PyMOL CGO cylinders between C-alpha atoms (Angstrom):
from pymol import cmd
from pymol.cgo import CYLINDER

trace = [
    CYLINDER, 57.15, -16.52, 198.65, 59.66, -17.81, 196.05, 0.3, 1, 1, 1, 1, 1, 1,
    CYLINDER, 59.66, -17.81, 196.05, 63.31, -17.38, 196.98, 0.3, 1, 1, 1, 1, 1, 1,
    CYLINDER, 63.31, -17.38, 196.98, 63.87, -14.76, 194.27, 0.3, 1, 1, 1, 1, 1, 1,
    CYLINDER, 63.87, -14.76, 194.27, 64.77, -11.41, 195.77, 0.3, 1, 1, 1, 1, 1, 1,
    CYLINDER, 64.77, -11.41, 195.77, 65.07, -9.77, 192.41, 0.3, 1, 1, 1, 1, 1, 1,
    CYLINDER, 65.07, -9.77, 192.41, 61.52, -10.43, 191.32, 0.3, 1, 1, 1, 1, 1, 1,
    CYLINDER, 61.52, -10.43, 191.32, 60.07, -9.68, 194.77, 0.3, 1, 1, 1, 1, 1, 1,
    CYLINDER, 60.07, -9.68, 194.77, 61.97, -6.38, 194.92, 0.3, 1, 1, 1, 1, 1, 1,
    CYLINDER, 61.97, -6.38, 194.92, 60.57, -5.41, 191.53, 0.3, 1, 1, 1, 1, 1, 1,
    CYLINDER, 60.57, -5.41, 191.53, 56.97, -5.99, 192.66, 0.3, 1, 1, 1, 1, 1, 1,
    CYLINDER, 56.97, -5.99, 192.66, 56.41, -8.71, 190.02, 0.3, 1, 1, 1, 1, 1, 1,
    CYLINDER, 56.41, -8.71, 190.02, 56.46, -12.53, 190.16, 0.3, 1, 1, 1, 1, 1, 1,
    CYLINDER, 56.46, -12.53, 190.16, 57.30, -14.35, 186.98, 0.3, 1, 1, 1, 1, 1, 1,
    CYLINDER, 57.30, -14.35, 186.98, 54.93, -16.76, 185.27, 0.3, 1, 1, 1, 1, 1, 1,
    CYLINDER, 54.93, -16.76, 185.27, 57.14, -19.66, 186.32, 0.3, 1, 1, 1, 1, 1, 1,
    CYLINDER, 57.14, -19.66, 186.32, 57.14, -18.56, 189.99, 0.3, 1, 1, 1, 1, 1, 1,
    CYLINDER, 57.14, -18.56, 189.99, 53.33, -18.18, 190.10, 0.3, 1, 1, 1, 1, 1, 1,
    CYLINDER, 53.33, -18.18, 190.10, 52.79, -21.55, 188.41, 0.3, 1, 1, 1, 1, 1, 1,
    CYLINDER, 52.79, -21.55, 188.41, 55.12, -23.23, 190.91, 0.3, 1, 1, 1, 1, 1, 1,
    CYLINDER, 55.12, -23.23, 190.91, 53.19, -21.69, 193.83, 0.3, 1, 1, 1, 1, 1, 1,
    CYLINDER, 53.19, -21.69, 193.83, 49.76, -22.76, 192.60, 0.3, 1, 1, 1, 1, 1, 1,
    CYLINDER, 49.76, -22.76, 192.60, 51.10, -26.24, 191.65, 0.3, 1, 1, 1, 1, 1, 1,
    CYLINDER, 51.10, -26.24, 191.65, 52.02, -26.71, 195.29, 0.3, 1, 1, 1, 1, 1, 1,
    CYLINDER, 52.02, -26.71, 195.29, 48.31, -26.29, 196.06, 0.3, 1, 1, 1, 1, 1, 1,
    CYLINDER, 48.31, -26.29, 196.06, 47.31, -28.99, 193.60, 0.3, 1, 1, 1, 1, 1, 1,
    CYLINDER, 47.31, -28.99, 193.60, 46.47, -26.81, 190.63, 0.3, 1, 1, 1, 1, 1, 1,
    CYLINDER, 46.47, -26.81, 190.63, 47.70, -28.12, 187.25, 0.3, 1, 1, 1, 1, 1, 1,
    CYLINDER, 47.70, -28.12, 187.25, 49.69, -25.67, 185.14, 0.3, 1, 1, 1, 1, 1, 1,
    CYLINDER, 49.69, -25.67, 185.14, 51.68, -25.93, 181.90, 0.3, 1, 1, 1, 1, 1, 1,
    CYLINDER, 51.68, -25.93, 181.90, 55.42, -26.23, 182.46, 0.3, 1, 1, 1, 1, 1, 1,
    CYLINDER, 55.42, -26.23, 182.46, 57.43, -23.21, 181.21, 0.3, 1, 1, 1, 1, 1, 1,
    CYLINDER, 57.43, -23.21, 181.21, 61.16, -23.61, 180.58, 0.3, 1, 1, 1, 1, 1, 1,
    CYLINDER, 61.16, -23.61, 180.58, 63.32, -20.46, 180.40, 0.3, 1, 1, 1, 1, 1, 1,
    CYLINDER, 63.32, -20.46, 180.40, 65.75, -20.27, 177.49, 0.3, 1, 1, 1, 1, 1, 1,
    CYLINDER, 65.75, -20.27, 177.49, 68.68, -17.87, 177.06, 0.3, 1, 1, 1, 1, 1, 1,
    CYLINDER, 68.68, -17.87, 177.06, 69.63, -18.43, 173.39, 0.3, 1, 1, 1, 1, 1, 1,
    CYLINDER, 69.63, -18.43, 173.39, 68.21, -19.57, 170.10, 0.3, 1, 1, 1, 1, 1, 1,
    CYLINDER, 68.21, -19.57, 170.10, 69.94, -22.95, 170.33, 0.3, 1, 1, 1, 1, 1, 1,
    CYLINDER, 69.94, -22.95, 170.33, 68.45, -23.53, 173.77, 0.3, 1, 1, 1, 1, 1, 1,
    CYLINDER, 68.45, -23.53, 173.77, 65.02, -22.50, 172.56, 0.3, 1, 1, 1, 1, 1, 1,
    CYLINDER, 65.02, -22.50, 172.56, 65.16, -24.97, 169.65, 0.3, 1, 1, 1, 1, 1, 1,
    CYLINDER, 65.16, -24.97, 169.65, 66.40, -27.74, 171.90, 0.3, 1, 1, 1, 1, 1, 1,
    CYLINDER, 66.40, -27.74, 171.90, 63.67, -27.17, 174.48, 0.3, 1, 1, 1, 1, 1, 1,
    CYLINDER, 63.67, -27.17, 174.48, 60.99, -27.00, 171.76, 0.3, 1, 1, 1, 1, 1, 1,
    CYLINDER, 60.99, -27.00, 171.76, 62.10, -30.31, 170.33, 0.3, 1, 1, 1, 1, 1, 1,
    CYLINDER, 62.10, -30.31, 170.33, 62.28, -31.94, 173.79, 0.3, 1, 1, 1, 1, 1, 1,
    CYLINDER, 62.28, -31.94, 173.79, 58.90, -30.47, 174.84, 0.3, 1, 1, 1, 1, 1, 1,
    CYLINDER, 58.90, -30.47, 174.84, 57.18, -31.67, 171.65, 0.3, 1, 1, 1, 1, 1, 1,
    CYLINDER, 57.18, -31.67, 171.65, 55.46, -29.61, 169.00, 0.3, 1, 1, 1, 1, 1, 1,
    CYLINDER, 55.46, -29.61, 169.00, 53.32, -27.57, 168.89, 0.3, 1, 1, 1, 1, 1, 1,
    CYLINDER, 53.32, -27.57, 168.89, 54.86, -25.20, 171.43, 0.3, 1, 1, 1, 1, 1, 1,
    CYLINDER, 54.86, -25.20, 171.43, 54.30, -21.64, 172.75, 0.3, 1, 1, 1, 1, 1, 1,
    CYLINDER, 54.30, -21.64, 172.75, 57.02, -19.00, 173.10, 0.3, 1, 1, 1, 1, 1, 1,
    CYLINDER, 57.02, -19.00, 173.10, 56.60, -16.11, 175.57, 0.3, 1, 1, 1, 1, 1, 1,
    CYLINDER, 56.60, -16.11, 175.57, 58.83, -13.23, 176.47, 0.3, 1, 1, 1, 1, 1, 1,
    CYLINDER, 58.83, -13.23, 176.47, 60.11, -13.59, 180.06, 0.3, 1, 1, 1, 1, 1, 1,
    CYLINDER, 60.11, -13.59, 180.06, 60.69, -10.21, 181.67, 0.3, 1, 1, 1, 1, 1, 1,
    CYLINDER, 60.69, -10.21, 181.67, 60.00, -8.42, 184.90, 0.3, 1, 1, 1, 1, 1, 1,
    CYLINDER, 60.00, -8.42, 184.90, 59.69, -5.16, 183.01, 0.3, 1, 1, 1, 1, 1, 1,
    CYLINDER, 59.69, -5.16, 183.01, 57.18, -6.42, 180.42, 0.3, 1, 1, 1, 1, 1, 1,
    CYLINDER, 57.18, -6.42, 180.42, 54.10, -7.50, 182.31, 0.3, 1, 1, 1, 1, 1, 1,
    CYLINDER, 54.10, -7.50, 182.31, 51.59, -7.50, 179.45, 0.3, 1, 1, 1, 1, 1, 1,
    CYLINDER, 51.59, -7.50, 179.45, 53.36, -9.77, 177.01, 0.3, 1, 1, 1, 1, 1, 1,
    CYLINDER, 53.36, -9.77, 177.01, 50.71, -9.86, 174.25, 0.3, 1, 1, 1, 1, 1, 1,
    CYLINDER, 50.71, -9.86, 174.25, 50.72, -6.07, 173.95, 0.3, 1, 1, 1, 1, 1, 1,
    CYLINDER, 50.72, -6.07, 173.95, 54.18, -6.10, 172.44, 0.3, 1, 1, 1, 1, 1, 1,
    CYLINDER, 54.18, -6.10, 172.44, 53.79, -9.30, 170.42, 0.3, 1, 1, 1, 1, 1, 1,
    CYLINDER, 53.79, -9.30, 170.42, 55.62, -11.28, 173.08, 0.3, 1, 1, 1, 1, 1, 1,
    CYLINDER, 55.62, -11.28, 173.08, 53.47, -14.44, 172.80, 0.3, 1, 1, 1, 1, 1, 1,
    CYLINDER, 53.47, -14.44, 172.80, 53.50, -16.80, 169.87, 0.3, 1, 1, 1, 1, 1, 1,
    CYLINDER, 53.50, -16.80, 169.87, 51.18, -19.79, 169.84, 0.3, 1, 1, 1, 1, 1, 1,
    CYLINDER, 51.18, -19.79, 169.84, 50.92, -23.16, 168.13, 0.3, 1, 1, 1, 1, 1, 1,
    CYLINDER, 50.92, -23.16, 168.13, 54.47, -23.26, 166.65, 0.3, 1, 1, 1, 1, 1, 1,
    CYLINDER, 54.47, -23.26, 166.65, 54.73, -26.52, 164.86, 0.3, 1, 1, 1, 1, 1, 1,
    CYLINDER, 54.73, -26.52, 164.86, 58.32, -26.69, 163.60, 0.3, 1, 1, 1, 1, 1, 1,
    CYLINDER, 58.32, -26.69, 163.60, 61.85, -25.51, 164.33, 0.3, 1, 1, 1, 1, 1, 1,
    CYLINDER, 61.85, -25.51, 164.33, 61.56, -22.98, 161.51, 0.3, 1, 1, 1, 1, 1, 1,
    CYLINDER, 61.56, -22.98, 161.51, 58.46, -21.41, 163.07, 0.3, 1, 1, 1, 1, 1, 1,
    CYLINDER, 58.46, -21.41, 163.07, 60.11, -21.41, 166.49, 0.3, 1, 1, 1, 1, 1, 1,
    CYLINDER, 60.11, -21.41, 166.49, 63.21, -19.69, 165.14, 0.3, 1, 1, 1, 1, 1, 1,
    CYLINDER, 63.21, -19.69, 165.14, 61.21, -16.99, 163.43, 0.3, 1, 1, 1, 1, 1, 1,
    CYLINDER, 61.21, -16.99, 163.43, 58.97, -16.43, 166.48, 0.3, 1, 1, 1, 1, 1, 1,
    CYLINDER, 58.97, -16.43, 166.48, 62.05, -16.20, 168.81, 0.3, 1, 1, 1, 1, 1, 1,
    CYLINDER, 62.05, -16.20, 168.81, 63.73, -13.62, 166.58, 0.3, 1, 1, 1, 1, 1, 1,
    CYLINDER, 63.73, -13.62, 166.58, 60.56, -11.48, 166.39, 0.3, 1, 1, 1, 1, 1, 1,
    CYLINDER, 60.56, -11.48, 166.39, 59.92, -11.64, 170.15, 0.3, 1, 1, 1, 1, 1, 1,
    CYLINDER, 59.92, -11.64, 170.15, 63.50, -10.68, 170.99, 0.3, 1, 1, 1, 1, 1, 1,
    CYLINDER, 63.50, -10.68, 170.99, 63.50, -7.83, 168.43, 0.3, 1, 1, 1, 1, 1, 1,
    CYLINDER, 63.50, -7.83, 168.43, 60.45, -6.34, 170.19, 0.3, 1, 1, 1, 1, 1, 1,
    CYLINDER, 60.45, -6.34, 170.19, 61.46, -7.11, 173.75, 0.3, 1, 1, 1, 1, 1, 1,
    CYLINDER, 61.46, -7.11, 173.75, 65.16, -6.22, 174.03, 0.3, 1, 1, 1, 1, 1, 1,
    CYLINDER, 65.16, -6.22, 174.03, 64.64, -2.43, 173.46, 0.3, 1, 1, 1, 1, 1, 1,
    CYLINDER, 64.64, -2.43, 173.46, 62.23, -2.52, 176.44, 0.3, 1, 1, 1, 1, 1, 1,
    CYLINDER, 62.23, -2.52, 176.44, 64.33, -4.90, 178.59, 0.3, 1, 1, 1, 1, 1, 1,
    CYLINDER, 64.33, -4.90, 178.59, 67.89, -5.86, 177.61, 0.3, 1, 1, 1, 1, 1, 1,
    CYLINDER, 67.89, -5.86, 177.61, 67.65, -8.73, 180.06, 0.3, 1, 1, 1, 1, 1, 1,
    CYLINDER, 67.65, -8.73, 180.06, 64.54, -10.29, 178.52, 0.3, 1, 1, 1, 1, 1, 1,
    CYLINDER, 64.54, -10.29, 178.52, 64.57, -14.01, 177.79, 0.3, 1, 1, 1, 1, 1, 1,
    CYLINDER, 64.57, -14.01, 177.79, 61.87, -16.40, 176.58, 0.3, 1, 1, 1, 1, 1, 1,
    CYLINDER, 61.87, -16.40, 176.58, 60.02, -19.38, 177.93, 0.3, 1, 1, 1, 1, 1, 1,
    CYLINDER, 60.02, -19.38, 177.93, 59.06, -22.49, 176.01, 0.3, 1, 1, 1, 1, 1, 1,
    CYLINDER, 59.06, -22.49, 176.01, 55.99, -24.57, 176.86, 0.3, 1, 1, 1, 1, 1, 1,
    CYLINDER, 55.99, -24.57, 176.86, 53.80, -27.16, 175.22, 0.3, 1, 1, 1, 1, 1, 1,
    CYLINDER, 53.80, -27.16, 175.22, 50.65, -25.84, 173.50, 0.3, 1, 1, 1, 1, 1, 1,
    CYLINDER, 50.65, -25.84, 173.50, 47.65, -26.80, 175.60, 0.3, 1, 1, 1, 1, 1, 1,
    CYLINDER, 47.65, -26.80, 175.60, 44.69, -28.60, 174.04, 0.3, 1, 1, 1, 1, 1, 1,
    CYLINDER, 44.69, -28.60, 174.04, 41.75, -26.27, 173.29, 0.3, 1, 1, 1, 1, 1, 1,
    CYLINDER, 41.75, -26.27, 173.29, 38.91, -26.04, 175.76, 0.3, 1, 1, 1, 1, 1, 1,
    CYLINDER, 38.91, -26.04, 175.76, 36.74, -23.41, 177.51, 0.3, 1, 1, 1, 1, 1, 1,
    CYLINDER, 36.74, -23.41, 177.51, 38.87, -20.46, 178.63, 0.3, 1, 1, 1, 1, 1, 1,
    CYLINDER, 38.87, -20.46, 178.63, 38.17, -18.84, 181.99, 0.3, 1, 1, 1, 1, 1, 1,
    CYLINDER, 38.17, -18.84, 181.99, 39.94, -16.36, 184.28, 0.3, 1, 1, 1, 1, 1, 1,
    CYLINDER, 39.94, -16.36, 184.28, 40.58, -16.67, 187.96, 0.3, 1, 1, 1, 1, 1, 1,
    CYLINDER, 40.58, -16.67, 187.96, 42.28, -13.82, 189.76, 0.3, 1, 1, 1, 1, 1, 1,
    CYLINDER, 42.28, -13.82, 189.76, 42.63, -11.68, 192.82, 0.3, 1, 1, 1, 1, 1, 1,
    CYLINDER, 42.63, -11.68, 192.82, 42.77, -7.88, 193.20, 0.3, 1, 1, 1, 1, 1, 1,
    CYLINDER, 42.77, -7.88, 193.20, 43.13, -5.57, 196.20, 0.3, 1, 1, 1, 1, 1, 1,
    CYLINDER, 43.13, -5.57, 196.20, 40.45, -2.92, 196.63, 0.3, 1, 1, 1, 1, 1, 1,
    CYLINDER, 40.45, -2.92, 196.63, 40.49, 0.10, 198.95, 0.3, 1, 1, 1, 1, 1, 1,
    CYLINDER, 40.49, 0.10, 198.95, 36.99, -0.69, 200.26, 0.3, 1, 1, 1, 1, 1, 1,
    CYLINDER, 36.99, -0.69, 200.26, 37.04, -4.45, 200.72, 0.3, 1, 1, 1, 1, 1, 1,
    CYLINDER, 37.04, -4.45, 200.72, 40.66, -5.56, 200.73, 0.3, 1, 1, 1, 1, 1, 1,
    CYLINDER, 40.66, -5.56, 200.73, 41.54, -8.60, 198.66, 0.3, 1, 1, 1, 1, 1, 1,
    CYLINDER, 41.54, -8.60, 198.66, 38.85, -9.97, 196.35, 0.3, 1, 1, 1, 1, 1, 1,
    CYLINDER, 38.85, -9.97, 196.35, 38.90, -13.10, 194.24, 0.3, 1, 1, 1, 1, 1, 1,
    CYLINDER, 38.90, -13.10, 194.24, 37.42, -12.88, 190.73, 0.3, 1, 1, 1, 1, 1, 1,
    CYLINDER, 37.42, -12.88, 190.73, 36.11, -15.48, 188.29, 0.3, 1, 1, 1, 1, 1, 1,
    CYLINDER, 36.11, -15.48, 188.29, 34.88, -15.05, 184.77, 0.3, 1, 1, 1, 1, 1, 1,
    CYLINDER, 34.88, -15.05, 184.77, 34.87, -16.34, 181.20, 0.3, 1, 1, 1, 1, 1, 1,
    CYLINDER, 34.87, -16.34, 181.20, 38.09, -15.87, 179.31, 0.3, 1, 1, 1, 1, 1, 1,
    CYLINDER, 38.09, -15.87, 179.31, 39.18, -15.64, 175.72, 0.3, 1, 1, 1, 1, 1, 1,
    CYLINDER, 39.18, -15.64, 175.72, 36.90, -13.59, 173.42, 0.3, 1, 1, 1, 1, 1, 1,
    CYLINDER, 36.90, -13.59, 173.42, 34.16, -13.61, 176.05, 0.3, 1, 1, 1, 1, 1, 1,
    CYLINDER, 34.16, -13.61, 176.05, 36.25, -11.69, 178.61, 0.3, 1, 1, 1, 1, 1, 1,
    CYLINDER, 36.25, -11.69, 178.61, 36.30, -8.51, 176.50, 0.3, 1, 1, 1, 1, 1, 1,
    CYLINDER, 36.30, -8.51, 176.50, 32.93, -9.03, 174.87, 0.3, 1, 1, 1, 1, 1, 1,
    CYLINDER, 32.93, -9.03, 174.87, 30.77, -9.82, 177.91, 0.3, 1, 1, 1, 1, 1, 1,
    CYLINDER, 30.77, -9.82, 177.91, 32.82, -8.59, 180.87, 0.3, 1, 1, 1, 1, 1, 1,
    CYLINDER, 32.82, -8.59, 180.87, 30.99, -11.34, 182.81, 0.3, 1, 1, 1, 1, 1, 1,
    CYLINDER, 30.99, -11.34, 182.81, 32.64, -11.79, 186.24, 0.3, 1, 1, 1, 1, 1, 1,
    CYLINDER, 32.64, -11.79, 186.24, 31.82, -12.68, 189.82, 0.3, 1, 1, 1, 1, 1, 1,
    CYLINDER, 31.82, -12.68, 189.82, 33.60, -11.76, 193.02, 0.3, 1, 1, 1, 1, 1, 1,
    CYLINDER, 33.60, -11.76, 193.02, 34.11, -12.97, 196.60, 0.3, 1, 1, 1, 1, 1, 1,
    CYLINDER, 34.11, -12.97, 196.60, 36.13, -11.69, 199.56, 0.3, 1, 1, 1, 1, 1, 1,
    CYLINDER, 36.13, -11.69, 199.56, 39.23, -13.56, 200.75, 0.3, 1, 1, 1, 1, 1, 1,
    CYLINDER, 39.23, -13.56, 200.75, 38.96, -16.10, 202.32, 0.3, 1, 1, 1, 1, 1, 1,
    CYLINDER, 38.96, -16.10, 202.32, 36.61, -17.78, 199.81, 0.3, 1, 1, 1, 1, 1, 1,
    CYLINDER, 36.61, -17.78, 199.81, 34.62, -20.62, 201.25, 0.3, 1, 1, 1, 1, 1, 1,
    CYLINDER, 34.62, -20.62, 201.25, 33.56, -23.69, 199.27, 0.3, 1, 1, 1, 1, 1, 1,
    CYLINDER, 33.56, -23.69, 199.27, 29.99, -22.37, 199.19, 0.3, 1, 1, 1, 1, 1, 1,
    CYLINDER, 29.99, -22.37, 199.19, 31.13, -18.95, 197.99, 0.3, 1, 1, 1, 1, 1, 1,
    CYLINDER, 31.13, -18.95, 197.99, 33.27, -20.52, 195.25, 0.3, 1, 1, 1, 1, 1, 1,
    CYLINDER, 33.27, -20.52, 195.25, 30.24, -22.52, 194.03, 0.3, 1, 1, 1, 1, 1, 1,
    CYLINDER, 30.24, -22.52, 194.03, 28.17, -19.32, 194.00, 0.3, 1, 1, 1, 1, 1, 1,
    CYLINDER, 28.17, -19.32, 194.00, 30.85, -17.55, 191.97, 0.3, 1, 1, 1, 1, 1, 1,
    CYLINDER, 30.85, -17.55, 191.97, 30.71, -20.21, 189.27, 0.3, 1, 1, 1, 1, 1, 1,
    CYLINDER, 30.71, -20.21, 189.27, 26.91, -20.35, 189.23, 0.3, 1, 1, 1, 1, 1, 1,
    CYLINDER, 26.91, -20.35, 189.23, 26.32, -16.57, 189.22, 0.3, 1, 1, 1, 1, 1, 1,
    CYLINDER, 26.32, -16.57, 189.22, 27.99, -15.51, 185.93, 0.3, 1, 1, 1, 1, 1, 1,
    CYLINDER, 27.99, -15.51, 185.93, 25.64, -14.87, 183.05, 0.3, 1, 1, 1, 1, 1, 1,
    CYLINDER, 25.64, -14.87, 183.05, 27.58, -17.22, 180.83, 0.3, 1, 1, 1, 1, 1, 1,
    CYLINDER, 27.58, -17.22, 180.83, 27.10, -20.23, 183.08, 0.3, 1, 1, 1, 1, 1, 1,
    CYLINDER, 27.10, -20.23, 183.08, 25.33, -22.10, 180.21, 0.3, 1, 1, 1, 1, 1, 1,
    CYLINDER, 25.33, -22.10, 180.21, 28.71, -22.31, 178.47, 0.3, 1, 1, 1, 1, 1, 1,
    CYLINDER, 28.71, -22.31, 178.47, 30.02, -24.19, 181.48, 0.3, 1, 1, 1, 1, 1, 1,
    CYLINDER, 30.02, -24.19, 181.48, 27.06, -26.58, 181.35, 0.3, 1, 1, 1, 1, 1, 1,
    CYLINDER, 27.06, -26.58, 181.35, 27.55, -27.41, 177.66, 0.3, 1, 1, 1, 1, 1, 1,
    CYLINDER, 27.55, -27.41, 177.66, 25.86, -24.98, 175.26, 0.3, 1, 1, 1, 1, 1, 1,
    CYLINDER, 25.86, -24.98, 175.26, 24.22, -26.21, 172.04, 0.3, 1, 1, 1, 1, 1, 1,
    CYLINDER, 24.22, -26.21, 172.04, 25.72, -29.64, 172.20, 0.3, 1, 1, 1, 1, 1, 1,
    CYLINDER, 25.72, -29.64, 172.20, 29.16, -28.47, 173.32, 0.3, 1, 1, 1, 1, 1, 1,
    CYLINDER, 29.16, -28.47, 173.32, 30.95, -30.38, 176.10, 0.3, 1, 1, 1, 1, 1, 1,
    CYLINDER, 30.95, -30.38, 176.10, 30.27, -29.40, 179.69, 0.3, 1, 1, 1, 1, 1, 1,
    CYLINDER, 30.27, -29.40, 179.69, 33.22, -27.85, 181.56, 0.3, 1, 1, 1, 1, 1, 1,
    CYLINDER, 33.22, -27.85, 181.56, 34.50, -29.39, 184.79, 0.3, 1, 1, 1, 1, 1, 1,
    CYLINDER, 34.50, -29.39, 184.79, 33.02, -27.01, 187.32, 0.3, 1, 1, 1, 1, 1, 1,
    CYLINDER, 33.02, -27.01, 187.32, 34.61, -28.88, 190.22, 0.3, 1, 1, 1, 1, 1, 1,
    CYLINDER, 34.61, -28.88, 190.22, 38.01, -28.11, 188.74, 0.3, 1, 1, 1, 1, 1, 1,
    CYLINDER, 38.01, -28.11, 188.74, 37.14, -24.42, 188.53, 0.3, 1, 1, 1, 1, 1, 1,
    CYLINDER, 37.14, -24.42, 188.53, 35.94, -24.37, 192.13, 0.3, 1, 1, 1, 1, 1, 1,
    CYLINDER, 35.94, -24.37, 192.13, 39.17, -26.03, 193.25, 0.3, 1, 1, 1, 1, 1, 1,
    CYLINDER, 39.17, -26.03, 193.25, 41.24, -23.30, 191.49, 0.3, 1, 1, 1, 1, 1, 1,
    CYLINDER, 41.24, -23.30, 191.49, 39.22, -20.55, 193.08, 0.3, 1, 1, 1, 1, 1, 1,
    CYLINDER, 39.22, -20.55, 193.08, 39.75, -22.13, 196.51, 0.3, 1, 1, 1, 1, 1, 1,
    CYLINDER, 39.75, -22.13, 196.51, 43.48, -22.50, 195.76, 0.3, 1, 1, 1, 1, 1, 1,
    CYLINDER, 43.48, -22.50, 195.76, 43.84, -18.82, 194.76, 0.3, 1, 1, 1, 1, 1, 1,
    CYLINDER, 43.84, -18.82, 194.76, 42.13, -17.81, 197.99, 0.3, 1, 1, 1, 1, 1, 1,
    CYLINDER, 42.13, -17.81, 197.99, 44.41, -20.10, 200.03, 0.3, 1, 1, 1, 1, 1, 1,
    CYLINDER, 44.41, -20.10, 200.03, 47.50, -18.75, 198.26, 0.3, 1, 1, 1, 1, 1, 1,
    CYLINDER, 47.50, -18.75, 198.26, 46.49, -15.18, 199.05, 0.3, 1, 1, 1, 1, 1, 1,
    CYLINDER, 46.49, -15.18, 199.05, 45.97, -16.07, 202.71, 0.3, 1, 1, 1, 1, 1, 1,
    CYLINDER, 45.97, -16.07, 202.71, 49.34, -17.83, 202.85, 0.3, 1, 1, 1, 1, 1, 1,
    CYLINDER, 49.34, -17.83, 202.85, 51.15, -14.94, 201.17, 0.3, 1, 1, 1, 1, 1, 1,
    CYLINDER, 51.15, -14.94, 201.17, 49.68, -11.60, 202.32, 0.3, 1, 1, 1, 1, 1, 1,
    CYLINDER, 49.68, -11.60, 202.32, 52.25, -9.64, 200.28, 0.3, 1, 1, 1, 1, 1, 1,
    CYLINDER, 52.25, -9.64, 200.28, 50.53, -10.71, 197.04, 0.3, 1, 1, 1, 1, 1, 1,
    CYLINDER, 50.53, -10.71, 197.04, 48.37, -7.74, 195.96, 0.3, 1, 1, 1, 1, 1, 1,
    CYLINDER, 48.37, -7.74, 195.96, 47.25, -8.96, 192.54, 0.3, 1, 1, 1, 1, 1, 1,
    CYLINDER, 47.25, -8.96, 192.54, 47.02, -12.32, 190.86, 0.3, 1, 1, 1, 1, 1, 1,
    CYLINDER, 47.02, -12.32, 190.86, 45.93, -13.25, 187.35, 0.3, 1, 1, 1, 1, 1, 1,
    CYLINDER, 45.93, -13.25, 187.35, 45.51, -16.80, 186.03, 0.3, 1, 1, 1, 1, 1, 1,
    CYLINDER, 45.51, -16.80, 186.03, 44.51, -16.09, 182.46, 0.3, 1, 1, 1, 1, 1, 1,
    CYLINDER, 44.51, -16.09, 182.46, 43.63, -18.17, 180.65, 0.3, 1, 1, 1, 1, 1, 1,
    CYLINDER, 43.63, -18.17, 180.65, 42.68, -21.26, 182.57, 0.3, 1, 1, 1, 1, 1, 1,
    CYLINDER, 42.68, -21.26, 182.57, 41.61, -23.86, 180.05, 0.3, 1, 1, 1, 1, 1, 1,
    CYLINDER, 41.61, -23.86, 180.05, 38.81, -26.08, 181.36, 0.3, 1, 1, 1, 1, 1, 1,
    CYLINDER, 38.81, -26.08, 181.36, 37.98, -29.48, 179.91, 0.3, 1, 1, 1, 1, 1, 1,
    CYLINDER, 37.98, -29.48, 179.91, 35.23, -32.03, 180.53, 0.3, 1, 1, 1, 1, 1, 1,
    CYLINDER, 35.23, -32.03, 180.53, 37.64, -33.43, 183.14, 0.3, 1, 1, 1, 1, 1, 1,
    CYLINDER, 37.64, -33.43, 183.14, 40.17, -31.15, 184.73, 0.3, 1, 1, 1, 1, 1, 1,
    CYLINDER, 40.17, -31.15, 184.73, 41.64, -27.75, 183.97, 0.3, 1, 1, 1, 1, 1, 1,
    CYLINDER, 41.64, -27.75, 183.97, 45.10, -26.30, 183.34, 0.3, 1, 1, 1, 1, 1, 1,
    CYLINDER, 45.10, -26.30, 183.34, 46.54, -22.84, 183.97, 0.3, 1, 1, 1, 1, 1, 1,
    CYLINDER, 46.54, -22.84, 183.97, 48.24, -21.66, 180.81, 0.3, 1, 1, 1, 1, 1, 1,
    CYLINDER, 48.24, -21.66, 180.81, 49.43, -18.17, 181.84, 0.3, 1, 1, 1, 1, 1, 1,
    CYLINDER, 49.43, -18.17, 181.84, 49.90, -16.48, 185.20, 0.3, 1, 1, 1, 1, 1, 1,
    CYLINDER, 49.90, -16.48, 185.20, 51.21, -13.30, 186.70, 0.3, 1, 1, 1, 1, 1, 1,
    CYLINDER, 51.21, -13.30, 186.70, 51.24, -11.70, 190.16, 0.3, 1, 1, 1, 1, 1, 1,
    CYLINDER, 51.24, -11.70, 190.16, 52.17, -8.45, 191.85, 0.3, 1, 1, 1, 1, 1, 1,
    CYLINDER, 52.17, -8.45, 191.85, 53.54, -8.20, 195.38, 0.3, 1, 1, 1, 1, 1, 1,
    CYLINDER, 53.54, -8.20, 195.38, 54.28, -5.50, 197.89, 0.3, 1, 1, 1, 1, 1, 1,
    CYLINDER, 54.28, -5.50, 197.89, 57.67, -4.16, 196.93, 0.3, 1, 1, 1, 1, 1, 1,
    CYLINDER, 57.67, -4.16, 196.93, 60.50, -4.86, 199.30, 0.3, 1, 1, 1, 1, 1, 1,
    CYLINDER, 60.50, -4.86, 199.30, 62.85, -2.05, 200.23, 0.3, 1, 1, 1, 1, 1, 1,
]
cmd.load_cgo(trace, "trace")
C-alpha cells in the first residue's frame, strides 16, 4: 500500500495513489499533479500543456463530479483560473483541506469501466462494462471472481451486450481489447497483492485502437485503527 497513513486511516486512497499503484503493474494512466494555490495551478497547467483537466483532491469528497469538482477541456489560463475558483468555492465548505489536481486532457476514445467490489456472498469481484453515457443508459457489465484468469478476462470483455462497440460499430474504430484484458488482469493482481483494498474504480478508462489510459481512479481500503 502507499506510504500514506492519513489516506489509509481514512479508508480512501487518492486518485494519484491509485494511479501510481496500477502504473507499477504496467497500466497507463494520466499524470495528476497536486496544486496548493492558484499560481501553482496556472504554472502546472502551462507546463502540462493545454487543454487540461482540474479536479478537486480530497479524502472527504469521494464523488467529485457530484459537487462540480471536475472541469474538463480547459484551453487557457483564464479558463483554468475560473474553474479553480469555482471548484474551491464548492469544495472548501465540505473540506477545508481540499486542493486540486492538474492533468492533461486525454484524447477522446471509447470509455469503459474496470473496477472491483466486495460482496458478502462471493468476496471480491472484478467488474467490466461500458463507460460514459452507456454506463447509466445500458448498465451493461460483466463480473468475475478474484483472481481473474486470462480466460475469464477474455470472457468478461466478450460477454457484455455492447461488445459490438468494442469491435467497431457502424464504421467506428475498433477498441484495443487486449489493452482492456490487460487492465482487468492488473486490477485482479492488485487486489491479490493488497487484500485491504475493498473497492476499486477505474472510471473512465479511455480505449483507443491501440492502447488505453486510465483517466480517473479511486479506491477504498479497510480502515486502520
